[in-house]
N, C-alpha and C positions, 0 to 999 in steps of 0.2 A: 147584471149586477155591477155596481160601481167597484172599482179597484183602488185600494189605497196607494198613495204615492210612495215610491221606493225611497228608502233612506239614502240620501246622497251625502257627499262630503260637506263638511261645514265650510262656510265661506271664510271663516277665521277661527283659529283654535285658541284665541286668547281667553284666559281666565281672569275675570275682573272682580275686584272686591265689591261687595254689595252692602249697603246699609239702607235703612228705610225710616222715614218719619211720615206721620200723617198730620195734616193741619188740625189745630184745635177745633176749627169750624166743623170738620167732619165728625169729630167726637161729640161736639155739642149737638149737631144735627141728629146723630144716632140716639142720643139720650132723649131729645125732644120727640123723635118718632116713637120710641118705646113708651114714653109717658103718655102719648096721645093715641095709643092703639084703640081701635074700634073693636070691641069684644063681641063674640057671638054668645048665644045662650049656652048655658051649661048642657053637657051631654045628658041624654035621657036614660042612661043606665048608671049603675053604681060602680062599675069597674072600668077598665081601659079598653074594652072591646070596640069602642067607637073611635079610638085614637088617643092622641095626647089630651089629657084631661085639663079642663079649664083651670082648676085649682093649681095644678102643677105649673102651667105656663104663666099664670098670673104671679106666682111666687118667683119664677125666673125673671119676669119682667120687672117686678118690684126691685129685685136685687140689681138688675142691669141698670135701671134708671136712677137708683139712689146710692148704692154702695160700691158697685164694681168700678175698678180703676185699671184701664188698659195700660197705663204707663208702666205698671209692674211687669207685665209680659213684654212690653217693648224693651225695657231695660234688660231683661233676660236674653232676648234675641240679639240685641245690640252687643252684648258681651261675648257672643259666639262668633267665630270666624265664618263669614258667609260670603258666597261668591255667585257669579253668573257667568255662564259660558254659552256661546251660540252653537247649537247642533242642528244641522239641517234647516237653518233659517229661523230657528226658534230659540229664544233665550231660556236656558234651564238654570233655575236657582237651586243652590244646595248649601247645606252646612257641611263643613269639613273640619273635623277635630282629630288631630294626630295624637297618638299616645306617646308618652315619654319613654315607654318601655321598649327595649330592644326586641326585635322579632315580632312586633305586634302584627296581627292578621287584619288586613283591610276588609271591611264589610260595607256593602251598600244596602241601606235599609229603606224600604219603600212603604209609604202610607197608603191608605185607601180613602173611600168616601163613606161617611161624611167626616173624614179625618183630615190631617194635615201634618206638617212637620212638628206641630205642637205635641202630637201623640208621642213622639220619640225623645223629647227633650230630657225626660227623667232617666233615660238609659244611657245618655252620653257619658256621664261621670262613671257609673259602674263598668261600662265597657272600656273606656279609655284609661281609667285609673283603677283597675280592679283591686289593688292592694289597699286602697282606702275604702273599699266596699265589700270586704269579705272574700275576695278572690286572691289569686297570686299573679305575679308578673307574667307568668306564662299564659295567662288568660287574656292578655291585653289585645285590644282592637284599635285600629285606625277607623274612624266612623265617618261615613259619607251618607248624608240624608238629603236627597233631592225632593223638590216639590214637583209633583206630577204636572205635565202640561195642562194649562188651564186652571191650575190650583195655586193658591197662595201667591208667591212672588215670581213664579215662572211665567213665561209668555203665554198668551192665549192663542191657540191655533186659529187661523183665519180660513182654513179649508179642512174638510174632513180627512180622516186617515190616521190620526194619532191614536192607534190602538195599542193594547198591551204588547203586541208583536213589535210594533215600531218603537215603543218606549223602551222595550228590552234592548233593542239595537242601540238606541241612544245612550242607555246606561252603560253599555259596553264601551262606547266611544268615550263617555265621561271617565270611566275608570282607567282606560288607556291614557287619556289626556292627563290624568293625575299621576301617571307614572307607575301605576300598580300592575305588575305582571302576574301576581298571584293574589286572588281575593275570593270572597264568598258573598252571597246575596241573601237577603232576608226580606220577608214581607207577609202581610195578611191582607185580606180583602183584595182590592186591586193590586196591592203590593205582592200578594201571592201570585196572581195572574201574570204580573210582570216578571217576577222571579222565576216562575215555571217556564215562561217563554225564553228567558235567558238560558235556563237549563237545556231547553230543546235546541237552541241555537248554538250552544257550547262555544262561546267566544273564547279566544285564547286567554288562559289565566284563570277562568272560573273553575274553582275546585268543587263547589257544591252549594246547595241552598238549604235554608231553614224556613219553614212555614209555620205560622200559627193559625192558618185557616186552610188546611190541606184540601186538595181536590182528589177525593178518593171514592166517590159514590159509584158502586158497581152498576153495570148497564141494566141489570134486571130491576134494581132498586130505583134507578132514575126513571125507567119506563113506567113503573108502578106509580111513582110520585106524579109524573106528568099526566097520567091517566086518572089520578084521583082515586085509585083503587086501593085494595088492602095490601099490606106488606107481603113480600115473598115469604114462602114457608122456610122454616129452619134458621131464622135469624137468632144469633146469640143474644144474651141480655144487653151487652154493649151495643150490638148492631141494632137491636130493637129500640134502645134509647135514642140512638142516632136517627133512626127512622122517624120516631115520634117528634124529635126536634125539627127535622126537615119537613115533615108533613105539616106541622104547625106553621112553619115559615112559608111554605108554598101556598097554604090556604089563607093565611092571615097577614103575612109580612112582606109581600112582594109589590104592594101598591106603588111605592116610590120608584122602584126599579122599572116597572111596566111603563110608567109615565115618562121616565127619563130615557128608556130604551126607544120610545116611540115619538114623544113630542116634547123634548127638553126646552125648546124655545118658547113654549106656552107658559112657562113658569115665571111670568113677569111679576106676579104677586110677591114672590120671595126675594126679588131684587128691590122692591119698593117698600116692603114691610120687614123690619128686623124681627119682630115677633113671629111673622109668618115664616121667615127663614129658620128661626130657632126651632119652631114646631116641626117643620119639614125635616130638619136634621135629627131631632130627638127621636123621631118615629122610624128608626132604621130597623131595629130588631127588638123583640119584646123584652128580652132579658136586660139589654142595655138601657132601654127606656125605663124599666122598673127600677134599675139601679139609680138612674138620674132622678127619677121621681122621689126616691128615698133621700137622696142628697138634698133636694129642695124641701123635704119634710124635716130636715135637720139631723138626719142620721149620718153616722160616720161611715164612709165608704172609701174605696180606692181613689175616687175622684172627689173634688171639692166643687162648690158652686163656681168659684173663679176658674177652675180648670175648664169647666164646660163652656163658660162664657168667653174664655180666651179663644177657644176654637171657633165658636160662632162669630165672634167679633172679627177674627182674621178673615173669614169668608165675607163678612159685610164690608170691611174697609177695603178689601182688594176687589170687591164687586165680582166675585167668582162663582156665584150661585149657579148661573146658567153655563158658564164656560166649563165648570167642573162636571155638570150634569151631562154634557155632550160626550164624555167618555163612554157613557152607557150607550148612546146612540151610535157612536163609531163602532163599538164592539158588536152591537146588534147587526150593523150593516156590513161589517167586514169580519164575519164570525171566525173564531178559531177554536170552537168547541164549547161545550157547556161550562158554566162557572165551576161546577163541582165534579166535572168528568175527568177521570184519569187521562193524562196526555202522553204516556209512554216515555217518561223521563229516564234517561240511562245513566246520568251522573249521580253522585251521592246526594241523598236528601235526608234531612232531619225534620221531625214532626213534634211539635208541642201541641197537644190537644187539650185546650182549656175547657173547663166544664160548662161555662155559660156562653160559649161561642154559638153561632147559628146552628152548628151541629158539632158534637165532639167526635172527631173521626176515630173509629175503632182501630185497634192495632191490626186486626185481620184485614181491614180494607186498606190501611196504609201499606202493609206488606205486599198486597196485590198491586197497588198503584205505583209503588216505588221499589223496583227490584234491588236497588242499592240503598236501602234504608239503614242509615248509620246511627240513628237515635230516635227513640219514641218514648214520650212520657206524657202522663196525664196529671198536670199540676192540680193542686187542691182548690185553687181560687183563680178567678180571672175569666173575662169574657171577650167580646169582639175587639175591644181596645186594650188588649192585654198589656202592652208595653206602657201604656198610660195609666192603667188601673193598678197593675201589680209589677212595677219596674224591677224590684229586687228578684222576684220569681222569674220574670222574663229574662233578665240579664243572666241569672244562673242557668237558665235553659240554653241560651246562646253559647255560654262558655262550655257547657257539657256537650252540646250538639256538635261543635266544630273542633273539639279536641282531637278526634281521630284524623282530621285533615291537616293539623298543624305540622306534623312531621314532614309533610310534602312541601312546605313553604321554605 
């Protein structure tokens, strides 16, 4: 088996301001490609069991080609303090917004796939300036939002080995480089994997973590899921609901992950076709896809059409479709446990179990997985992209989750 490269000292610890612009020619080319998409035939079923439906993706393409304006997102990003620093030979991009409140708690928030830093933009204000968003000064955070290696504006690894374990080490270096001696970490999707690895590594200063996609599936449940068998006997109603969600995902929702685990370089089509990229990203999990389909049907949801296209357009303009997918390959070749398997974390953990996540982790499973569970809640709304979909609920969860740890800062 190949071994990942160890995390070495950075060749330089400078933190450099970052700004980005994309030539108009790139934006014009994007619009042209969308407008000239070669379409397949309509699916042969009346539902979404064959994947992203033709009507949905054509509505997305029409909005992208005619009404969408990237410059609005570009202006939002340019208004934020952004930086790059080299860690172990790779440039790491991050947003860093400090609160004006005394004793604010530093938090590093990590996105996943098919997400980006755009997922977290709506929570920056509520976390750094809580008094303007229904909180109190004692709830304030200094917020650090990095782009994962190979994603967004971070560098693209040129050799394998940038796994969640390695990224967790890099994040600890980043927080130390920023001068934070006491901080917390938050994440969902790959962000959860990175945050949990940080918790296992216990770098100096890490007080605890919060997850919105907890890894809590008991061994007997995981074994039954992998075998495609019936659920173990004696599950509670919450546990049975989690089983049903996971069973559906394992049977119907893992296609993208299997391909990226095994053959990410083969995905040339999503580098060449914007609509192909959008469809690939939309088909992550069924509840997120159905929410997005409703948005393009004109319904009001936590996301807007522009929200969705902001994220896809960032992937397109940065040409990160394949470099981001390689995180799955790296993780599969340098394994550190199953995605939903408990890891034996010994530091404080807070869990927000949103109802439309891949699975809503039951409290009983969370208590088994995290011996130092300091917060558990089941918000009424929200799914896989909780910070993006429900920023007010998400921000309230982070405030409540980390209050028990603030007295130690």
